[in-house]
C-alpha positions as a LaTeX table, in Angstrom:
\begin{tabular}{lrrr}
\hline
Residue & $x$ (\AA) & $y$ (\AA) & $z$ (\AA) \\
\hline
Met1 & $-13.90$ & $-28.74$ & 6.49 \\
Lys2 & $-13.75$ & $-26.85$ & 3.13 \\
Tyr3 & $-10.42$ & $-26.02$ & 1.35 \\
Phe4 & $-9.62$ & $-23.55$ & $-1.34$ \\
Val5 & $-7.06$ & $-23.43$ & $-4.03$ \\
Tyr6 & $-6.25$ & $-19.70$ & $-4.82$ \\
Ile7 & $-4.22$ & $-17.50$ & $-7.06$ \\
Val8 & $-3.17$ & $-14.01$ & $-6.37$ \\
Leu9 & $-1.68$ & $-11.57$ & $-8.69$ \\
Cys10 & 1.54 & $-9.99$ & $-7.15$ \\
Ser11 & 2.75 & $-6.42$ & $-7.52$ \\
Asp12 & 5.31 & $-7.42$ & $-9.97$ \\
Asn13 & 2.65 & $-9.13$ & $-12.11$ \\
Thr14 & 3.66 & $-12.67$ & $-11.16$ \\
Leu15 & 1.18 & $-15.30$ & $-9.97$ \\
Tyr16 & 1.23 & $-17.15$ & $-6.84$ \\
Thr17 & $-0.94$ & $-20.23$ & $-6.04$ \\
Gly18 & $-1.79$ & $-21.61$ & $-2.68$ \\
Ile19 & $-4.21$ & $-23.47$ & $-0.53$ \\
Thr20 & $-6.05$ & $-22.52$ & 2.51 \\
Thr21 & $-9.27$ & $-22.96$ & 4.56 \\
Asp22 & $-9.97$ & $-19.22$ & 4.74 \\
Val23 & $-9.12$ & $-17.20$ & 1.64 \\
Asp24 & $-9.74$ & $-13.85$ & 3.12 \\
Arg25 & $-7.29$ & $-14.49$ & 6.05 \\
Arg26 & $-4.72$ & $-15.97$ & 3.85 \\
Ile27 & $-4.84$ & $-12.79$ & 1.43 \\
Asn28 & $-4.42$ & $-10.65$ & 4.58 \\
Glu29 & $-1.46$ & $-12.80$ & 5.64 \\
His30 & 0.18 & $-12.30$ & 2.22 \\
Asn31 & $-0.27$ & $-8.55$ & 2.34 \\
Gly32 & 1.77 & $-7.78$ & 5.30 \\
Asn33 & 1.55 & $-10.55$ & 8.09 \\
Asp34 & 4.44 & $-12.55$ & 9.19 \\
Lys35 & 2.58 & $-15.64$ & 8.20 \\
Gly36 & 2.50 & $-14.78$ & 4.47 \\
Ala37 & 4.53 & $-16.84$ & 2.02 \\
Lys38 & 8.13 & $-15.90$ & 1.54 \\
Tyr39 & 7.51 & $-15.49$ & $-2.19$ \\
Thr40 & 4.81 & $-12.76$ & $-1.66$ \\
Lys41 & 6.72 & $-10.75$ & 1.07 \\
Met42 & 8.67 & $-8.92$ & $-1.52$ \\
Arg43 & 5.77 & $-8.71$ & $-3.97$ \\
Gln44 & 3.06 & $-6.87$ & $-1.97$ \\
Pro45 & 0.42 & $-5.92$ & $-2.32$ \\
Val46 & $-1.17$ & $-9.14$ & $-3.65$ \\
Arg47 & $-4.82$ & $-9.41$ & $-5.19$ \\
Leu48 & $-6.88$ & $-12.34$ & $-5.23$ \\
Ile49 & $-7.86$ & $-13.21$ & $-8.85$ \\
Tyr50 & $-9.01$ & $-16.81$ & $-8.63$ \\
Ser51 & $-10.32$ & $-19.27$ & $-6.13$ \\
Ala52 & $-12.03$ & $-22.79$ & $-6.15$ \\
Lys53 & $-13.51$ & $-24.66$ & $-3.27$ \\
Phe54 & $-12.93$ & $-28.46$ & $-2.60$ \\
Asp55 & $-14.44$ & $-30.67$ & $-0.24$ \\
Asn56 & $-11.18$ & $-32.13$ & 1.20 \\
Arg57 & $-7.57$ & $-31.34$ & 1.54 \\
Ser58 & $-6.34$ & $-34.21$ & $-0.59$ \\
Thr59 & $-8.39$ & $-32.95$ & $-3.59$ \\
Ala60 & $-7.33$ & $-29.28$ & $-3.19$ \\
Ser61 & $-3.75$ & $-30.30$ & $-2.78$ \\
Lys62 & $-3.81$ & $-32.28$ & $-6.06$ \\
Glu63 & $-5.41$ & $-29.20$ & $-7.84$ \\
Glu64 & $-2.88$ & $-26.85$ & $-6.17$ \\
Phe65 & $-0.06$ & $-29.07$ & $-7.70$ \\
Arg66 & $-1.72$ & $-29.35$ & $-11.21$ \\
Ile67 & $-2.01$ & $-25.57$ & $-11.37$ \\
Lys68 & 1.55 & $-24.95$ & $-10.14$ \\
Arg69 & 2.83 & $-26.97$ & $-13.02$ \\
Leu70 & 0.85 & $-24.78$ & $-15.57$ \\
Thr71 & 2.64 & $-22.15$ & $-17.60$ \\
Lys72 & 1.74 & $-18.60$ & $-16.86$ \\
Lys73 & $-0.22$ & $-18.43$ & $-19.94$ \\
Gln74 & $-2.26$ & $-21.60$ & $-19.16$ \\
Lys75 & $-2.95$ & $-20.12$ & $-15.57$ \\
Glu76 & $-4.16$ & $-16.89$ & $-17.28$ \\
Leu77 & $-6.62$ & $-19.00$ & $-19.29$ \\
Leu78 & $-7.90$ & $-20.65$ & $-16.25$ \\
Ile79 & $-8.43$ & $-17.34$ & $-14.56$ \\
Lys80 & $-9.94$ & $-15.83$ & $-17.67$ \\
Lys81 & $-12.64$ & $-18.60$ & $-17.75$ \\
Asn82 & $-13.52$ & $-17.63$ & $-13.94$ \\
Ile83 & $-12.95$ & $-13.80$ & $-14.49$ \\
Lys84 & $-16.57$ & $-12.89$ & $-13.56$ \\
Lys85 & $-15.66$ & $-13.08$ & $-9.94$ \\
Tyr86 & $-12.76$ & $-10.70$ & $-10.15$ \\
Asp87 & $-11.85$ & $-7.36$ & $-11.71$ \\
Arg88 & $-8.73$ & $-8.42$ & $-13.61$ \\
Ser89 & $-8.66$ & $-9.10$ & $-17.27$ \\
Phe90 & $-5.69$ & $-10.52$ & $-19.12$ \\
\hline
\end{tabular}
């Protein structure tokens, strides 16, 4: 099974990082479903701005932890390097 680490841009301009096996489903959950994260419930809508695929949960979890420890500026640089996939610029 493939795992994805993703970052969404919340309506209050904050960033949320998570892990999932299905990015589209997870974004939909963040945008109105009861299964969305508590953090994103009050910050809807959220928009996907970064994702990366991993072969296993362990590697993806390590990357999620690494990204969560970055400053917002560092996260923005990571996103900017991969911006071709998304329509948000920093």
